[in-house]
C-alpha positions, 0 to 999 in steps of 0.5 A: 465448470468449478473455478477457484480464485486463489488469493495469495500473498507472494514474496518477490523473488521467492520462487520456491516459496511462491510455488509451494503456496500455489501447489497447496492451492492446486492440491486443495482444488483437486480435492474439491473437484475444481476444474480451473484455478486462477492465481494473480498477475505475475504471481510466479515472481511476485508483484512488482519485481521492478528492475529484477525484470532486467535480469535474464537469470530472473526471467529464466527462473520465472519460466523454470518455476512455471514449468514446475507448476505445470508438472504438478497439475492434476490432468483434470485441472487447468491453471491460470498463472501470471509471469513474465515471458520473453518476447519472441519477436525481434521488435519491441521490449524484451518481455511480455506481462503474460498469463500462462494456461497450464494443463496436463503437465505443460503450458498449453496457451499464453495470454499477454497484457495489452494495457501497460499502466505508466502513471503513479506507482506503475511503470510497466512500459519500462519492461513490457511490450503491449499485446496486440493479438486477442484470443480466448481460451477454450476449455471444457466447453467454455470460452474464457476471456483472459485479461490482466489487471489494467486490461479491464481499466480502459476507462479510468475514474481519475480524481484529477480533473485535468486527466483524461477520462479515457486513458487508452486508445485500445479496448481489449474487451471489445476485441475479445468480445468478437470471440463470444466468450462465456466469462471474463477472468481478470488476474490482477495485482491492484494496490489498495487505496482507502478511497477506491474500494467501492470504485474498484468494485464498480469497475468490475460490476460495470463490465459485467453489466456492459457485456452481460457476462460474469466477471472473475477477478483474482487479486493478490494480497499483502504488503510489498515494501510500500505497496499494499494489496487488499485482495478482495477478489470477486465473482460477479454475475452478468447482472452485476451482482457480487456473488462472492468476495474473498477476504481483505488483507488475508489469503483466501480461497474461493470456489464458484460454479460458472454455470450458477454465475451465468444463470444468476443462481450463484449463492451469495457468500460475500465479505463486507467492505469495511469502512474507510478507517477500518480498512486503513487500519487493516492495511497499515497493520498488514504493511508492517507485518509483511515488511517485517516478516518478509525481511526477517525482522522481528522487533521494532522500536519508536519514540513515544512522545505522548502525542497522537502520531506515536500513539497510533503508530504503536497501536498499529505496530502492536497489532501487527507484530505483537506487543512482546516484539516492541520496545519503545523509548520515552525521551522527555526534554526540559520542554516535555510536559508531565502529562505527556510522560504520564499519557505514554506510560498509560498507553504502554501499560494498556498495550503491554509494551516494554518501555524505558525513559531516557531524559535528554536534557543533560545530553542537550546541554552538552550539545549546547556547551560544545556549540557555544564557541561557534554559536556564541550569544546568538538567540535560540531558534529552530537549530536548538529544536532540531538538536533535540529531535536529532538526539532522540533519533540517535538514541533510538538508532542506538537501541536499534543497532544494539538489539535489532529493533527496527525504528518505525517512523511516526511522521504523518502525511500532513507534517511530511507534506509541509516539512514539519519534521527534522531530517535525521531526527524525527524523520528517521526510521526503517519504515514510515507507518503514517506517512500517507495518513493525514492528521485528521485521519490519524485522529480517526484511527485513534478513535477506531482503536478505542471503539471497544475500550480505551487503548489510547488515553483519551487525553492524547486524543483531545489535547492540542498537538505539539512538538514540545521543542520550546515552551508552550509550543503548539502545532498551530503556531506554525500551521493552520488547523489540521482540518483546513490544512488537510483539505488544501493538501489533499486538493493539491497533492491527490487531485493536483488542483491549482491555487485558483481551483483550491480557492474555489473551495472557500480557502484564503488564496494567501493561505493556499499559496503559503501551504503550497510553497511549503510543500514544494520547498520541502521536496528535499526532505521527502527524498530522504525519508524511509519507505512510506506505506501507501494507502492513498491514490497519491502517496509520497515516494515512488508514485510522486516523482518531482524534480528536487531542483525546480522553481515551479 
């Protein structure tokens, strides 16, 4: 039996567009003698559809287009495609998260998801009822164990030591094994995390070894607002060898012979797992490209400060959108150094990006003059610093409004965590590119872009970071060195360790308490940030829900 993994980039709610992509894949499969085509979880509507699942007309459209897909199939080809299904029972949630088996013009069988994740960015039990009936698909003499994403993740490798190592009480595969399947097929929508690529693969190779069966994993690819899906679909032999891996962050189509997999004779044809920083860069470029492409945005802007965050954001945006679709502003104040402007001009020249310089000193002076009757002779403080950031935000948004250039936010995760940014100023934007990237990784991304030639001027990478909002300002005036700060932040945010546990890593408890206090008291700022491209296991946004008003 020849099985095709169709790794596609779906557009949520674009039923006709999604159908056309799948029809093209089926046509290709037919021309290459394929017996079964596998698409991903909820492919017909795109994942995650969120509260669109609460609309009856949305579910009806899903069912209609699944029927349309069934009618175009070659009688010799079967299709596995994910989509929501109305729950036929009176009890429970209104929907199942299901996989439809299509063959010879109709729906032949339906399989339902058993394990519904409700953690981090997932909230599937909000919409779906859990499956409790287990059956295999018998097709062309083979018994296929059909699973949906989390159904293979019953043993969760959590970073947080407070969490359970086994999240679920049900093991779908153990139940399916009673029917003695020949292969395990998993339809997935599994988001990217830059530290989980090898871990994710080990889940599937581990299941193959445990059950002595080949495993086929079809993941979706592309950006869905803040969520990024890397693809990387797999074909694994019973001994746990990866026989085929599809591309990362690209649509792909791969055919495997099931008999060769079972007999361990499948030729190896794998794409290499990229290193962490390369994967991060590819993910962020994919996220920018799909956010703009799926919303029909074409051009972007940002404020280029001469610092590393805006430089890396510009390099990513240039790769995602093309330099011809970028128009950036240099907005120096009386506190901006000459080298910051020079470094920025060198960067835009290297990338071929359009830029303009709009000094803000005179605008700032007018603000101060207007506020003088109110402020009097009070000493300058953070108020005046924030005014500069908000002037820049206003000018950038003026460019955005006039010419349709979407403003990219350049704040990194370290700054966002401790509130080192100005609301309605440098925290403005339509999309946060680096909001899930710690500062230490921003430096590594900069060096990644310079791996072949100097794209980002070396002085931007080597100079001490500064917001340049007052004379001789340095980030270290307010924050500990980033190599220390980021370790503490990651331990607290991703691993959710207590102050005592973080102190065991060798950090001063007073410093830890100060940083954690900054994270907690700046939750109100993060409530008002643009969508953040998620590349870690715990990003700010939909996957980290904390009370805004709390004393803890």
